VMD Tcl script that builds the backbone (N, CA, C; Angstrom):
set m [mol new atoms 549]
animate dup $m
set s [atomselect $m all]
$s set {name element resname resid chain x y z} {
  {N N MET 1 A 0.646 -1.375 0.183}
  {CA C MET 1 A 0.163 -0.294 0.141}
  {C C MET 1 A 0.675 1.540 0.154}
  {N N ALA 2 A 2.346 1.131 0.788}
  {CA C ALA 2 A 2.834 2.223 0.800}
  {C C ALA 2 A 3.595 2.299 -0.511}
  {N N MET 3 A 3.882 1.459 -1.279}
  {CA C MET 3 A 4.738 1.513 -2.596}
  {C C MET 3 A 3.611 2.068 -3.653}
  {N N ARG 4 A 2.326 1.732 -3.146}
  {CA C ARG 4 A 1.302 2.256 -4.831}
  {C C ARG 4 A 0.996 3.695 -3.972}
  {N N PHE 5 A 1.196 4.171 -2.685}
  {CA C PHE 5 A 0.848 5.777 -3.057}
  {C C PHE 5 A 2.393 6.623 -3.266}
  {N N PHE 6 A 3.385 5.466 -2.735}
  {CA C PHE 6 A 4.840 6.547 -3.504}
  {C C PHE 6 A 5.025 6.622 -4.773}
  {N N LEU 7 A 4.201 5.620 -5.951}
  {CA C LEU 7 A 3.997 5.266 -7.089}
  {C C LEU 7 A 3.322 6.463 -7.593}
  {N N LYS 8 A 2.016 6.705 -6.992}
  {CA C LYS 8 A 0.866 7.475 -6.924}
  {C C LYS 8 A 1.591 8.761 -6.918}
  {N N THR 9 A 2.359 9.419 -5.774}
  {CA C THR 9 A 2.600 10.616 -5.713}
  {C C THR 9 A 3.894 11.280 -6.541}
  {N N MET 10 A 4.907 9.709 -6.902}
  {CA C MET 10 A 5.526 10.205 -7.804}
  {C C MET 10 A 5.056 10.562 -9.429}
  {N N ALA 11 A 4.026 10.198 -9.724}
  {CA C ALA 11 A 3.698 9.686 -10.622}
  {C C ALA 11 A 3.127 11.182 -10.914}
  {N N ALA 12 A 2.256 11.890 -10.398}
  {CA C ALA 12 A 1.487 13.059 -9.692}
  {C C ALA 12 A 2.597 14.065 -9.580}
  {N N GLY 13 A 3.852 13.953 -9.152}
  {CA C GLY 13 A 4.633 14.759 -9.234}
  {C C GLY 13 A 5.252 15.911 -10.527}
  {N N ILE 14 A 6.207 14.273 -11.123}
  {CA C ILE 14 A 6.324 14.425 -12.233}
  {C C ILE 14 A 5.084 14.959 -13.617}
  {N N ASP 15 A 3.667 14.776 -13.100}
  {CA C ASP 15 A 2.965 15.539 -14.047}
  {C C ASP 15 A 3.158 16.698 -13.678}
  {N N ARG 16 A 2.954 17.216 -12.649}
  {CA C ARG 16 A 3.483 18.958 -12.262}
  {C C ARG 16 A 4.230 19.439 -13.044}
  {N N CYS 17 A 5.403 18.686 -12.790}
  {CA C CYS 17 A 6.710 18.806 -13.153}
  {C C CYS 17 A 6.856 19.521 -14.985}
  {N N SER 18 A 5.948 18.681 -15.458}
  {CA C SER 18 A 6.074 18.565 -16.912}
  {C C SER 18 A 4.682 19.619 -17.264}
  {N N GLU 19 A 3.620 19.886 -16.412}
  {CA C GLU 19 A 2.652 20.711 -16.815}
  {C C GLU 19 A 2.965 22.110 -16.633}
  {N N TRP 20 A 4.348 22.603 -15.699}
  {CA C TRP 20 A 4.806 23.936 -15.035}
  {C C TRP 20 A 5.873 24.051 -16.789}
  {N N THR 21 A 6.742 23.042 -16.831}
  {CA C THR 21 A 7.431 23.067 -17.936}
  {C C THR 21 A 6.785 23.775 -19.180}
  {N N GLY 22 A 5.692 23.029 -19.663}
  {CA C GLY 22 A 4.837 23.079 -20.659}
  {C C GLY 22 A 4.017 24.705 -20.704}
  {N N ARG 23 A 3.863 25.004 -19.703}
  {CA C ARG 23 A 3.170 26.691 -19.625}
  {C C ARG 23 A 4.178 27.256 -19.967}
  {N N MET 24 A 6.128 27.197 -19.466}
  {CA C MET 24 A 6.798 27.568 -19.973}
  {C C MET 24 A 7.134 27.785 -21.000}
  {N N VAL 25 A 7.386 26.603 -21.544}
  {CA C VAL 25 A 7.755 26.520 -22.860}
  {C C VAL 25 A 6.619 27.334 -23.999}
  {N N SER 26 A 5.619 27.648 -23.543}
  {CA C SER 26 A 4.400 27.988 -23.808}
  {C C SER 26 A 4.658 29.672 -24.512}
  {N N TRP 27 A 5.647 30.142 -23.470}
  {CA C TRP 27 A 5.584 31.367 -23.538}
  {C C TRP 27 A 7.031 31.605 -24.801}
  {N N VAL 28 A 7.815 30.859 -24.594}
  {CA C VAL 28 A 8.736 30.816 -25.734}
  {C C VAL 28 A 8.486 30.753 -26.889}
  {N N VAL 29 A 7.513 29.978 -26.808}
  {CA C VAL 29 A 6.349 30.176 -28.556}
  {C C VAL 29 A 5.903 31.572 -28.971}
  {N N VAL 30 A 5.445 32.237 -27.905}
  {CA C VAL 30 A 5.407 33.461 -28.423}
  {C C VAL 30 A 6.456 34.528 -28.566}
  {N N LEU 31 A 7.241 34.300 -27.900}
  {CA C LEU 31 A 8.822 34.792 -28.200}
  {C C LEU 31 A 9.354 34.303 -29.723}
  {N N LEU 32 A 9.135 32.617 -30.236}
  {CA C LEU 32 A 9.427 32.400 -31.235}
  {C C LEU 32 A 8.546 33.601 -32.721}
  {N N VAL 33 A 7.425 33.796 -32.381}
  {CA C VAL 33 A 6.775 34.200 -33.223}
  {C C VAL 33 A 7.477 35.657 -33.167}
  {N N ALA 34 A 6.991 36.452 -32.180}
  {CA C ALA 34 A 7.714 37.774 -32.312}
  {C C ALA 34 A 9.270 37.875 -33.363}
  {N N VAL 35 A 9.835 36.670 -32.533}
  {CA C VAL 35 A 11.643 36.987 -33.287}
  {C C VAL 35 A 10.998 36.425 -35.051}
  {N N VAL 36 A 10.338 35.364 -35.197}
  {CA C VAL 36 A 10.231 35.533 -36.687}
  {C C VAL 36 A 9.584 36.303 -37.046}
  {N N PHE 37 A 8.707 37.606 -36.743}
  {CA C PHE 37 A 7.849 37.954 -37.329}
  {C C PHE 37 A 8.932 39.805 -37.456}
  {N N ILE 38 A 9.886 39.870 -36.738}
  {CA C ILE 38 A 10.245 40.895 -36.636}
  {C C ILE 38 A 11.689 40.488 -38.038}
  {N N ASP 39 A 12.036 39.039 -38.000}
  {CA C ASP 39 A 12.836 38.935 -38.902}
  {C C ASP 39 A 12.520 38.779 -40.467}
  {N N VAL 40 A 11.420 38.577 -40.628}
  {CA C VAL 40 A 10.218 38.779 -41.714}
  {C C VAL 40 A 10.003 40.285 -42.251}
  {N N VAL 41 A 9.540 41.273 -41.332}
  {CA C VAL 41 A 9.892 42.499 -41.988}
  {C C VAL 41 A 11.219 43.169 -41.761}
  {N N MET 42 A 12.135 43.123 -41.186}
  {CA C MET 42 A 13.507 43.185 -42.088}
  {C C MET 42 A 13.773 43.082 -43.194}
  {N N ARG 43 A 13.419 41.581 -43.453}
  {CA C ARG 43 A 13.993 40.911 -44.745}
  {C C ARG 43 A 13.199 41.776 -46.002}
  {N N TYR 44 A 12.215 42.003 -45.817}
  {CA C TYR 44 A 11.233 42.680 -46.579}
  {C C TYR 44 A 11.155 44.151 -46.719}
  {N N THR 45 A 11.177 44.856 -45.283}
  {CA C THR 45 A 11.070 46.315 -45.728}
  {C C THR 45 A 12.824 46.613 -45.643}
  {N N ALA 46 A 13.362 46.643 -44.899}
  {CA C ALA 46 A 15.059 46.914 -45.182}
  {C C ALA 46 A 16.000 45.822 -45.760}
  {N N ASN 47 A 15.894 44.928 -46.183}
  {CA C ASN 47 A 16.239 44.191 -47.510}
  {C C ASN 47 A 17.425 43.672 -46.441}
  {N N THR 48 A 17.255 43.278 -45.120}
  {CA C THR 48 A 18.318 42.757 -44.534}
  {C C THR 48 A 17.428 41.992 -43.283}
  {N N SER 49 A 18.979 41.107 -43.098}
  {CA C SER 49 A 18.207 40.114 -41.905}
  {C C SER 49 A 20.231 39.743 -41.468}
  {N N PHE 50 A 19.885 39.207 -39.990}
  {CA C PHE 50 A 21.360 39.038 -38.543}
  {C C PHE 50 A 21.624 37.604 -38.746}
  {N N VAL 51 A 22.489 37.080 -38.799}
  {CA C VAL 51 A 22.898 36.093 -38.237}
  {C C VAL 51 A 21.818 35.885 -37.054}
  {N N PHE 52 A 22.452 36.603 -36.170}
  {CA C PHE 52 A 21.654 36.437 -35.026}
  {C C PHE 52 A 20.202 36.099 -34.413}
  {N N THR 53 A 19.727 37.009 -35.429}
  {CA C THR 53 A 18.090 36.375 -35.276}
  {C C THR 53 A 17.825 34.882 -36.107}
  {N N GLN 54 A 18.540 34.932 -37.413}
  {CA C GLN 54 A 17.985 33.604 -37.676}
  {C C GLN 54 A 18.599 32.368 -36.638}
  {N N GLU 55 A 20.021 32.169 -36.135}
  {CA C GLU 55 A 20.659 31.593 -35.287}
  {C C GLU 55 A 19.451 31.551 -33.609}
  {N N LEU 56 A 18.535 32.243 -34.039}
  {CA C LEU 56 A 17.946 32.499 -32.073}
  {C C LEU 56 A 16.432 31.947 -32.576}
  {N N GLU 57 A 15.936 31.859 -33.833}
  {CA C GLU 57 A 14.503 31.584 -34.544}
  {C C GLU 57 A 15.181 29.680 -34.192}
  {N N TRP 58 A 16.324 29.281 -34.740}
  {CA C TRP 58 A 16.105 27.535 -34.902}
  {C C TRP 58 A 16.380 27.181 -33.342}
  {N N HIS 59 A 17.431 28.431 -32.277}
  {CA C HIS 59 A 17.201 27.947 -30.998}
  {C C HIS 59 A 16.342 27.960 -30.494}
  {N N LEU 60 A 15.563 28.774 -30.286}
  {CA C LEU 60 A 13.993 28.723 -29.817}
  {C C LEU 60 A 13.408 27.301 -30.054}
  {N N PHE 61 A 13.433 27.412 -31.189}
  {CA C PHE 61 A 12.633 25.847 -31.373}
  {C C PHE 61 A 13.270 24.996 -31.174}
  {N N GLY 62 A 14.552 24.853 -31.494}
  {CA C GLY 62 A 14.740 23.488 -31.200}
  {C C GLY 62 A 14.595 23.337 -28.955}
  {N N PHE 63 A 14.563 24.733 -28.354}
  {CA C PHE 63 A 14.476 24.450 -27.277}
  {C C PHE 63 A 12.668 24.259 -26.687}
  {N N ILE 64 A 11.563 24.826 -27.663}
  {CA C ILE 64 A 10.565 24.677 -27.694}
  {C C ILE 64 A 10.731 22.942 -28.181}
  {N N PHE 65 A 10.970 22.079 -28.924}
  {CA C PHE 65 A 10.859 20.925 -29.070}
  {C C PHE 65 A 11.325 19.957 -27.755}
  {N N LEU 66 A 12.433 20.438 -27.800}
  {CA C LEU 66 A 13.346 19.288 -26.694}
  {C C LEU 66 A 12.502 19.463 -24.954}
  {N N MET 67 A 11.969 20.599 -24.645}
  {CA C MET 67 A 11.491 20.811 -23.512}
  {C C MET 67 A 10.200 20.913 -23.111}
  {N N GLY 68 A 9.717 21.222 -24.522}
  {CA C GLY 68 A 8.152 20.172 -24.652}
  {C C GLY 68 A 7.503 18.764 -25.077}
  {N N ALA 69 A 8.368 18.318 -25.319}
  {CA C ALA 69 A 8.342 16.817 -25.434}
  {C C ALA 69 A 7.701 16.012 -24.026}
  {N N GLY 70 A 7.958 16.580 -22.692}
  {CA C GLY 70 A 7.563 15.500 -21.955}
  {C C GLY 70 A 5.579 16.158 -21.365}
  {N N TYR 71 A 5.788 17.806 -21.957}
  {CA C TYR 71 A 4.535 18.194 -22.095}
  {C C TYR 71 A 3.451 17.368 -22.935}
  {N N THR 72 A 4.215 17.406 -24.334}
  {CA C THR 72 A 2.995 16.712 -24.836}
  {C C THR 72 A 2.995 15.480 -24.698}
  {N N LEU 73 A 3.877 14.669 -24.027}
  {CA C LEU 73 A 3.391 13.015 -23.739}
  {C C LEU 73 A 2.550 13.430 -21.974}
  {N N LEU 74 A 3.030 14.259 -21.694}
  {CA C LEU 74 A 1.459 13.848 -20.769}
  {C C LEU 74 A 0.207 14.483 -21.011}
  {N N TYR 75 A -0.432 14.573 -21.682}
  {CA C TYR 75 A -1.826 15.210 -22.656}
  {C C TYR 75 A -1.922 14.133 -23.811}
  {N N ASP 76 A -1.146 13.243 -24.054}
  {CA C ASP 76 A -0.876 11.517 -24.758}
  {C C ASP 76 A -1.379 12.808 -26.891}
  {N N GLN 77 A 0.147 13.520 -27.173}
  {CA C GLN 77 A -0.497 14.705 -28.100}
  {C C GLN 77 A 0.392 14.476 -28.851}
  {N N HIS 78 A 1.918 12.872 -28.795}
  {CA C HIS 78 A 2.931 12.694 -29.714}
  {C C HIS 78 A 1.922 11.478 -31.127}
  {N N VAL 79 A 2.755 12.482 -31.922}
  {CA C VAL 79 A 1.840 11.727 -33.419}
  {C C VAL 79 A 2.223 10.290 -32.915}
  {N N ARG 80 A 0.935 9.699 -33.901}
  {CA C ARG 80 A 1.141 8.268 -34.058}
  {C C ARG 80 A -0.156 7.695 -34.941}
  {N N VAL 81 A -0.285 6.657 -34.812}
  {CA C VAL 81 A -0.865 5.907 -36.147}
  {C C VAL 81 A -1.939 5.475 -35.481}
  {N N ASP 82 A -3.280 5.925 -34.981}
  {CA C ASP 82 A -4.618 5.593 -34.069}
  {C C ASP 82 A -5.450 4.683 -34.734}
  {N N VAL 83 A -5.121 3.771 -35.925}
  {CA C VAL 83 A -5.594 2.661 -36.276}
  {C C VAL 83 A -6.281 1.731 -36.204}
  {N N ILE 84 A -5.060 1.111 -35.013}
  {CA C ILE 84 A -5.566 0.260 -34.144}
  {C C ILE 84 A -5.557 0.945 -33.030}
  {N N TYR 85 A -4.622 1.343 -32.503}
  {CA C TYR 85 A -4.822 2.600 -30.707}
  {C C TYR 85 A -6.459 2.545 -30.190}
  {N N GLN 86 A -6.574 3.617 -31.139}
  {CA C GLN 86 A -8.671 3.895 -30.949}
  {C C GLN 86 A -9.137 3.122 -30.916}
  {N N ARG 87 A -8.972 2.134 -31.246}
  {CA C ARG 87 A -10.294 1.038 -31.314}
  {C C ARG 87 A -9.947 0.127 -30.155}
  {N N LEU 88 A -9.469 0.084 -29.352}
  {CA C LEU 88 A -8.776 -0.832 -28.597}
  {C C LEU 88 A -9.557 -0.589 -26.561}
  {N N SER 89 A -9.658 -0.999 -26.042}
  {CA C SER 89 A -9.962 -1.232 -24.617}
  {C C SER 89 A -9.069 -0.272 -23.928}
  {N N ASN 90 A -9.429 -0.142 -22.926}
  {CA C ASN 90 A -8.117 0.793 -21.460}
  {C C ASN 90 A -7.122 0.161 -21.999}
  {N N LYS 91 A -7.465 -1.614 -21.519}
  {CA C LYS 91 A -6.774 -2.593 -20.909}
  {C C LYS 91 A -5.736 -2.217 -22.331}
  {N N GLY 92 A -5.868 -2.681 -23.312}
  {CA C GLY 92 A -5.403 -2.565 -24.690}
  {C C GLY 92 A -4.629 -1.711 -25.272}
  {N N ARG 93 A -5.288 -0.694 -24.579}
  {CA C ARG 93 A -4.310 0.918 -24.954}
  {C C ARG 93 A -2.924 0.568 -23.487}
  {N N ALA 94 A -3.778 0.248 -22.415}
  {CA C ALA 94 A -2.523 0.154 -21.404}
  {C C ALA 94 A -1.515 -0.771 -22.006}
  {N N TRP 95 A -1.719 -1.875 -22.515}
  {CA C TRP 95 A -0.948 -2.877 -22.980}
  {C C TRP 95 A 0.138 -2.011 -23.548}
  {N N ILE 96 A 0.120 -1.835 -24.827}
  {CA C ILE 96 A 0.801 -1.037 -25.478}
  {C C ILE 96 A 1.618 0.211 -25.184}
  {N N ASN 97 A 1.328 1.032 -24.401}
  {CA C ASN 97 A 1.843 1.856 -23.882}
  {C C ASN 97 A 2.714 1.575 -22.881}
  {N N VAL 98 A 2.672 0.554 -21.902}
  {CA C VAL 98 A 3.900 -0.294 -21.103}
  {C C VAL 98 A 4.765 -0.838 -21.967}
  {N N LEU 99 A 4.374 -1.271 -23.247}
  {CA C LEU 99 A 5.600 -2.208 -23.898}
  {C C LEU 99 A 6.240 -1.342 -24.521}
  {N N GLY 100 A 5.288 -0.824 -25.136}
  {CA C GLY 100 A 5.913 0.652 -25.755}
  {C C GLY 100 A 7.456 1.339 -24.944}
  {N N CYS 101 A 6.959 1.890 -23.537}
  {CA C CYS 101 A 8.291 2.631 -22.391}
  {C C CYS 101 A 8.937 1.116 -22.455}
  {N N ILE 102 A 8.709 -0.029 -22.246}
  {CA C ILE 102 A 10.249 -0.576 -22.106}
  {C C ILE 102 A 10.518 -0.643 -23.461}
  {N N PHE 103 A 10.097 -0.948 -24.169}
  {CA C PHE 103 A 10.998 -1.314 -25.440}
  {C C PHE 103 A 11.339 -0.328 -26.469}
  {N N PHE 104 A 10.862 0.996 -26.246}
  {CA C PHE 104 A 11.360 2.078 -27.056}
  {C C PHE 104 A 11.655 3.148 -26.338}
  {N N LEU 105 A 10.452 3.749 -25.268}
  {CA C LEU 105 A 10.401 5.243 -24.555}
  {C C LEU 105 A 11.879 5.212 -23.824}
  {N N PHE 106 A 11.999 3.909 -23.435}
  {CA C PHE 106 A 12.862 3.939 -21.794}
  {C C PHE 106 A 13.946 3.784 -22.728}
  {N N PRO 107 A 14.533 2.360 -23.411}
  {CA C PRO 107 A 16.157 2.834 -24.459}
  {C C PRO 107 A 16.172 4.008 -25.065}
  {N N GLY 108 A 15.506 4.631 -26.220}
  {CA C GLY 108 A 15.354 6.053 -26.798}
  {C C GLY 108 A 15.758 7.165 -26.153}
  {N N ALA 109 A 15.527 7.285 -24.737}
  {CA C ALA 109 A 15.413 7.914 -24.168}
  {C C ALA 109 A 17.002 8.093 -23.360}
  {N N LEU 110 A 17.267 7.108 -22.906}
  {CA C LEU 110 A 18.113 6.852 -22.120}
  {C C LEU 110 A 19.477 6.785 -23.048}
  {N N LEU 111 A 19.590 6.212 -24.266}
  {CA C LEU 111 A 20.455 6.415 -25.301}
  {C C LEU 111 A 20.668 7.335 -25.581}
  {N N ILE 112 A 19.625 8.792 -25.491}
  {CA C ILE 112 A 20.029 9.905 -26.164}
  {C C ILE 112 A 20.304 10.806 -24.677}
  {N N ILE 113 A 20.239 10.604 -23.701}
  {CA C ILE 113 A 20.950 11.048 -22.737}
  {C C ILE 113 A 22.256 10.494 -22.329}
  {N N TYR 114 A 22.449 9.815 -22.330}
  {CA C TYR 114 A 23.243 9.179 -22.299}
  {C C TYR 114 A 24.812 9.685 -23.878}
  {N N THR 115 A 24.409 9.622 -24.734}
  {CA C THR 115 A 25.491 9.913 -25.665}
  {C C THR 115 A 25.192 11.561 -25.925}
  {N N SER 116 A 23.943 11.978 -25.143}
  {CA C SER 116 A 24.661 14.091 -25.138}
  {C C SER 116 A 24.806 14.166 -24.597}
  {N N TRP 117 A 24.986 14.234 -23.579}
  {CA C TRP 117 A 25.560 14.625 -22.026}
  {C C TRP 117 A 26.676 14.897 -22.121}
  {N N VAL 118 A 27.706 13.965 -23.177}
  {CA C VAL 118 A 29.219 14.486 -23.201}
  {C C VAL 118 A 29.231 15.410 -24.209}
  {N N PHE 119 A 28.163 15.688 -25.224}
  {CA C PHE 119 A 28.490 16.349 -26.247}
  {C C PHE 119 A 28.271 18.011 -25.600}
  {N N ALA 120 A 27.126 17.888 -24.712}
  {CA C ALA 120 A 26.717 18.829 -23.744}
  {C C ALA 120 A 27.555 19.624 -23.507}
  {N N TRP 121 A 28.204 18.823 -22.256}
  {CA C TRP 121 A 29.400 18.957 -21.293}
  {C C TRP 121 A 30.361 19.718 -22.161}
  {N N GLU 122 A 31.134 19.046 -23.326}
  {CA C GLU 122 A 31.998 19.677 -23.945}
  {C C GLU 122 A 31.650 21.265 -24.778}
  {N N SER 123 A 30.409 21.288 -24.626}
  {CA C SER 123 A 30.250 22.661 -25.652}
  {C C SER 123 A 30.107 23.761 -24.513}
  {N N PHE 124 A 29.938 22.681 -23.580}
  {CA C PHE 124 A 29.978 24.078 -22.114}
  {C C PHE 124 A 31.119 24.609 -21.834}
  {N N ALA 125 A 32.116 23.201 -21.846}
  {CA C ALA 125 A 33.722 23.158 -21.347}
  {C C ALA 125 A 34.543 24.135 -22.336}
  {N N PHE 126 A 33.962 24.369 -23.371}
  {CA C PHE 126 A 34.696 25.490 -23.950}
  {C C PHE 126 A 33.911 26.589 -24.661}
  {N N MET 127 A 32.908 26.741 -23.513}
  {CA C MET 127 A 31.904 27.576 -23.920}
  {C C MET 127 A 31.218 28.463 -25.777}
  {N N GLU 128 A 30.971 26.762 -26.025}
  {CA C GLU 128 A 30.559 27.190 -27.651}
  {C C GLU 128 A 30.496 28.670 -28.134}
  {N N GLY 129 A 30.060 28.831 -28.784}
  {CA C GLY 129 A 29.462 29.952 -29.662}
  {C C GLY 129 A 28.677 29.607 -31.354}
  {N N SER 130 A 28.964 30.657 -31.652}
  {CA C SER 130 A 28.138 30.159 -33.206}
  {C C SER 130 A 29.469 30.802 -33.712}
  {N N PRO 131 A 29.896 29.816 -35.143}
  {CA C PRO 131 A 31.260 29.952 -35.689}
  {C C PRO 131 A 31.152 31.207 -36.923}
  {N N ASP 132 A 29.622 32.006 -36.588}
  {CA C ASP 132 A 29.595 33.028 -37.809}
  {C C ASP 132 A 29.553 34.029 -37.530}
  {N N PRO 133 A 29.986 35.072 -37.856}
  {CA C PRO 133 A 30.489 36.395 -37.214}
  {C C PRO 133 A 28.517 37.182 -36.825}
  {N N GLY 134 A 28.559 37.579 -35.841}
  {CA C GLY 134 A 27.303 38.255 -35.526}
  {C C GLY 134 A 26.252 36.853 -35.466}
  {N N GLY 135 A 26.508 35.689 -35.088}
  {CA C GLY 135 A 25.659 35.257 -33.889}
  {C C GLY 135 A 26.073 34.790 -32.927}
  {N N ILE 136 A 25.044 33.349 -32.570}
  {CA C ILE 136 A 24.954 33.619 -30.924}
  {C C ILE 136 A 26.132 33.222 -30.552}
  {N N PRO 137 A 26.405 33.347 -29.222}
  {CA C PRO 137 A 27.623 33.393 -28.323}
  {C C PRO 137 A 27.132 32.178 -27.399}
  {N N PHE 138 A 26.208 32.060 -27.098}
  {CA C PHE 138 A 25.336 30.517 -26.496}
  {C C PHE 138 A 25.563 29.837 -26.766}
  {N N ARG 139 A 25.708 29.024 -28.180}
  {CA C ARG 139 A 25.431 27.489 -28.697}
  {C C ARG 139 A 25.486 26.145 -27.430}
  {N N PHE 140 A 26.427 26.650 -26.219}
  {CA C PHE 140 A 26.018 25.688 -25.307}
  {C C PHE 140 A 24.999 25.645 -24.801}
  {N N VAL 141 A 24.306 26.215 -24.721}
  {CA C VAL 141 A 23.095 26.100 -23.836}
  {C C VAL 141 A 21.898 25.404 -24.337}
  {N N ILE 142 A 21.814 25.623 -25.653}
  {CA C ILE 142 A 20.630 24.633 -27.021}
  {C C ILE 142 A 21.221 23.304 -26.783}
  {N N LYS 143 A 22.642 23.214 -27.147}
  {CA C LYS 143 A 23.192 21.519 -26.552}
  {C C LYS 143 A 22.576 21.359 -25.554}
  {N N ALA 144 A 22.844 21.748 -24.338}
  {CA C ALA 144 A 22.526 21.606 -22.616}
  {C C ALA 144 A 20.792 21.241 -22.774}
  {N N CYS 145 A 20.322 21.826 -23.896}
  {CA C CYS 145 A 18.609 21.858 -23.513}
  {C C CYS 145 A 18.427 20.096 -24.276}
  {N N VAL 146 A 19.379 19.102 -25.104}
  {CA C VAL 146 A 19.137 17.797 -25.819}
  {C C VAL 146 A 18.866 17.252 -24.583}
  {N N PRO 147 A 19.934 16.418 -23.324}
  {CA C PRO 147 A 20.072 16.143 -22.338}
  {C C PRO 147 A 18.703 16.353 -21.295}
  {N N LEU 148 A 18.743 17.197 -20.714}
  {CA C LEU 148 A 17.306 18.149 -20.332}
  {C C LEU 148 A 16.406 17.982 -20.588}
  {N N GLY 149 A 16.155 17.880 -22.151}
  {CA C GLY 149 A 14.671 17.592 -22.380}
  {C C GLY 149 A 14.258 16.371 -22.534}
  {N N TYR 150 A 15.450 15.131 -22.504}
  {CA C TYR 150 A 14.843 14.001 -23.083}
  {C C TYR 150 A 15.246 13.112 -21.354}
  {N N VAL 151 A 15.547 14.249 -20.530}
  {CA C VAL 151 A 15.227 13.690 -18.720}
  {C C VAL 151 A 14.148 13.774 -18.563}
  {N N LEU 152 A 13.666 14.627 -19.021}
  {CA C LEU 152 A 11.794 15.587 -18.711}
  {C C LEU 152 A 11.203 14.254 -19.496}
  {N N PHE 153 A 11.457 14.420 -20.470}
  {CA C PHE 153 A 10.667 13.448 -21.763}
  {C C PHE 153 A 10.523 12.100 -20.806}
  {N N LEU 154 A 12.140 11.356 -20.428}
  {CA C LEU 154 A 11.797 10.157 -19.707}
  {C C LEU 154 A 11.013 10.012 -18.322}
  {N N LEU 155 A 11.157 11.311 -17.707}
  {CA C LEU 155 A 10.570 11.462 -16.539}
  {C C LEU 155 A 8.914 11.238 -16.475}
  {N N GLN 156 A 8.487 11.832 -17.323}
  {CA C GLN 156 A 6.866 11.787 -18.040}
  {C C GLN 156 A 6.322 10.736 -18.733}
  {N N GLY 157 A 7.534 9.426 -19.118}
  {CA C GLY 157 A 7.149 8.418 -19.852}
  {C C GLY 157 A 7.574 7.304 -17.759}
  {N N ILE 158 A 7.929 7.545 -17.187}
  {CA C ILE 158 A 8.142 6.832 -16.003}
  {C C ILE 158 A 6.135 7.358 -15.458}
  {N N SER 159 A 5.859 8.121 -15.749}
  {CA C SER 159 A 4.541 8.882 -14.987}
  {C C SER 159 A 3.540 7.725 -15.915}
  {N N MET 160 A 4.165 8.208 -17.096}
  {CA C MET 160 A 2.601 6.960 -18.055}
  {C C MET 160 A 2.813 5.758 -17.643}
  {N N PHE 161 A 4.042 5.273 -17.836}
  {CA C PHE 161 A 4.715 3.692 -17.222}
  {C C PHE 161 A 3.440 2.905 -16.056}
  {N N ILE 162 A 3.914 4.499 -15.005}
  {CA C ILE 162 A 2.638 3.941 -13.669}
  {C C ILE 162 A 1.589 4.028 -14.283}
  {N N ARG 163 A 1.114 4.816 -14.381}
  {CA C ARG 163 A -0.462 5.134 -14.756}
  {C C ARG 163 A -1.159 3.433 -15.213}
  {N N ASN 164 A -0.207 3.732 -16.593}
  {CA C ASN 164 A -0.956 2.528 -17.761}
  {C C ASN 164 A -0.352 1.264 -16.519}
  {N N LEU 165 A 0.458 1.222 -15.697}
  {CA C LEU 165 A 0.517 -0.078 -15.318}
  {C C LEU 165 A -0.529 -0.638 -13.910}
  {N N TYR 166 A -1.040 0.235 -13.540}
  {CA C TYR 166 A -1.860 0.473 -12.361}
  {C C TYR 166 A -3.841 0.013 -13.243}
  {N N ILE 167 A -3.402 0.553 -14.480}
  {CA C ILE 167 A -4.641 -0.044 -14.927}
  {C C ILE 167 A -4.848 -1.125 -15.574}
  {N N LEU 168 A -3.491 -1.821 -15.427}
  {CA C LEU 168 A -3.507 -3.510 -16.219}
  {C C LEU 168 A -3.637 -4.532 -14.864}
  {N N LEU 169 A -2.975 -3.642 -13.645}
  {CA C LEU 169 A -2.982 -4.181 -12.715}
  {C C LEU 169 A -4.583 -4.452 -11.741}
  {N N GLU 170 A -5.404 -3.162 -11.656}
  {CA C GLU 170 A -6.122 -3.479 -11.452}
  {C C GLU 170 A -7.721 -4.229 -11.689}
  {N N PRO 171 A -8.243 -4.542 -10.549}
  {CA C PRO 171 A -9.386 -5.429 -11.039}
  {C C PRO 171 A -10.597 -4.200 -12.061}
  {N N PRO 172 A -11.038 -4.824 -13.000}
  {CA C PRO 172 A -11.727 -3.699 -13.610}
  {C C PRO 172 A -12.741 -3.004 -13.384}
  {N N SER 173 A -13.359 -3.116 -12.135}
  {CA C SER 173 A -14.133 -1.567 -11.684}
  {C C SER 173 A -13.399 -0.745 -11.028}
  {N N GLU 174 A -12.050 -1.392 -10.515}
  {CA C GLU 174 A -11.192 -0.160 -9.694}
  {C C GLU 174 A -10.269 1.001 -11.509}
  {N N ALA 175 A -10.258 0.032 -12.039}
  {CA C ALA 175 A -9.942 0.544 -13.782}
  {C C ALA 175 A -10.741 1.500 -13.905}
  {N N ASN 176 A -12.152 1.124 -13.981}
  {CA C ASN 176 A -12.965 2.233 -14.568}
  {C C ASN 176 A -12.764 4.047 -13.823}
  {N N GLU 177 A -12.867 3.488 -12.581}
  {CA C GLU 177 A -12.703 4.572 -11.088}
  {C C GLU 177 A -11.705 5.077 -11.445}
  {N N ASN 178 A -10.083 4.944 -11.415}
  {CA C ASN 178 A -8.965 5.377 -11.641}
  {C C ASN 178 A -9.695 6.154 -12.927}
  {N N GLN 179 A -9.716 5.386 -14.058}
  {CA C GLN 179 A -9.469 6.706 -15.445}
  {C C GLN 179 A -10.194 7.538 -15.343}
  {N N ARG 180 A -11.626 7.649 -14.750}
  {CA C ARG 180 A -12.045 8.872 -14.369}
  {C C ARG 180 A -11.489 9.439 -13.411}
  {N N GLU 181 A -10.884 9.221 -12.390}
  {CA C GLU 181 A -9.375 9.753 -11.877}
  {C C GLU 181 A -8.287 10.719 -12.360}
  {N N GLY 182 A -7.934 9.957 -13.484}
  {CA C GLY 182 A -7.088 10.704 -14.536}
  {C C GLY 182 A -5.774 9.856 -14.008}
  {N N LEU 183 A -6.016 8.440 -13.627}
  {CA C LEU 183 A -4.996 7.696 -12.702}
  {C C LEU 183 A -5.283 6.386 -13.842}
}
mol reanalyze $m
mol bondsrecalc $m
mol representation Tube
mol addrep $m
């Protein structure tokens, strides 16, 4: 019983972290739209463009993509082919989610975290910046978002795994109640 409480509390904490991160990232989307707008206006009215602005666009997009992955998983909005999945029962979906976490999400996220942290650390150690004149001097920041974003994605995967595991382990009547409660 204590383990069950601990796992549900952990899943809820991860969900809160993903929710907070997603809300923060949503403001970065507004910033990205403003930067792109300014870049387009400068290009068409002044016939000029800056390397810094162009790099900032892809840095912001990369940040949004990486840091928003856990939030997207929280709301089950990742792209997938739902031809079979949508027609399954709750337990059938739970089986696909549990097996998907074990065989794809966990190994994939761990592999990317393992391989990218050295990449990010070396970039930070050299204080890597843009090789282009006028570019962003802090390239190491976006490179650090790769392992960090995948840690957040992995954590949300753990929450998803816990919730789906409980769907599989509970009797049908309890599973229906937990579905209504979001567990």
